[in-house]
N, C-alpha and C positions, 0 to 999 in steps of 0.2 A: 427274128431274135438272134442275138449273138451269143454263142455258147463259149464259156471260158475254156481256153485250151488247157487240158490236163496233160501232164507228162509223168512218166514212170520214174520213181525215185528209188534208189537202193537204200538210202539212209537219210534221215533228216533229224535235226536237233536245234536247240536254241543255245545261245551263249548263256552260261550260268552266272549267277551272282556269287558273292563270297560264301553264301550258305548252300550252294549247289542247287539253287532254285532257278527255274527258267523264266525269270521275270524281266527279260530284256526284249528289245525289239530287233535283235540280230538273229537271223535264222540261217542255218547252213543246210544245203541240199546237195546230195550226191546222186547224179544220174549215171546212165551207162557211159556217157562220153564227157560230161562236164562236172565241175564243182562250182556251185552257185552260192554266193553270199548275198542275202537280202537284208537290208537295214532300213528301218523306219516303221512308222505307224500309219500316218496319213500320206506323206510323201515317201515313196519307196525308191531306194537305190539298189541296183543289182550289179554284181560283178561276177562274170563267168570266166572260168579257166578251162581250157581244153586239157584233159588228163594226160594225153600223150606228150605234152610239153613240160611236164614235171620232171626236173632233173635230179632232185634230192628231197629227202624228208627228214624231219627232226621231231622228237617228242620231248616236251618239257613237262616235268611233274613237280611244280613248286609245292612246298609243304602245305599251305592253306588249301590248295586245290586237291591234293592227295587225301586230305582229311575227309572231304565230301565225295571222293571217288571220281574226281575230274582231272583233266590235264589239258595242255595246249599242244596242238600239232602245228608245225611250220612246214609249208610246202615251198620249195624253191623252184621257180617256174621260168622258162624261157619265154617271157612275155614283157612287152615294153611298158605297159601301164601298171602291172602288178608282178614284179619280179620275186616278191616274197609275200606269201599269203599265210596269215596267222589265223588258225581256227581256235579261238580262245575258249578255254574252260568248258569242255564238253564231257559228258558222262562216258565212262568206259573207253578212255582214249586209246588204249592198246588195241581193242577190238575194232574201233573206228579206223585206226591207222592200217590195220591188216586189211579191212574192207577196201579202203582207198588204194592201198598198194596192189591188191588183186586187180582192181579196175584199171590202174595205171598200166600194169603189165599187159592186160588184154588190149588196151588201146595202142600201146607201143607195138604189140604184135600185129595188130590190124594195120597200122601205118608203116610197119617194118622199120622201126626206128628205136634207138636207145638214147639215154641221156647224153652220152659223149657225142652223138651225132648232132644233137641240138646245140651243144656247146661249140662245136666246130663251125656250124652254120653262122653263128654270130660274130666270129672272130674277124671276118673281113668287112663287117658292116659297122665299124665304129665302136665295137664292144671290146676292143683289145687289139693289140698289134699282132700280126702274124709272126711266127717264129723266125722267118727269113730276115725280117727287119732287124731283129736282135743280132743275128749272125753277121749281117752287114756292118753293124756298129762295132762288133768285136774285131772284125777284119780290119776296119779303118784304124783302130787303136794299135793293132799289132804292126801295121805298116808305118805308123808315125814313129814308133820307138826305135 
């Protein structure tokens, strides 16, 4: 017999409807090391983000979500397939963001990295031009004048 693999989660919730009710098929799960989004009823799609790769966070509190005690959290991630993860309409968004933030910092400490380190890693790999190339362009213009 195959036993379903259980994993420890720190927080989980579902995307809420306009009335703050969890009647959707989108589930959010926070573990020690990852943030998982599971979408679907019969066919499931899961997206995982490593927490140490999160470079920035944002909290959006639209009026209709605030009325029912919800909000949307946006995570900016150094990840090729999901550079921006929106955690739509969850209950107690400030508490959730604080919990996520604590785990992000724990993972960054574990990997000995910070957001600026992740940004610098991507610069030479097609995600922007290195600063030296801009300096070369400026020097070329000054020589032509």
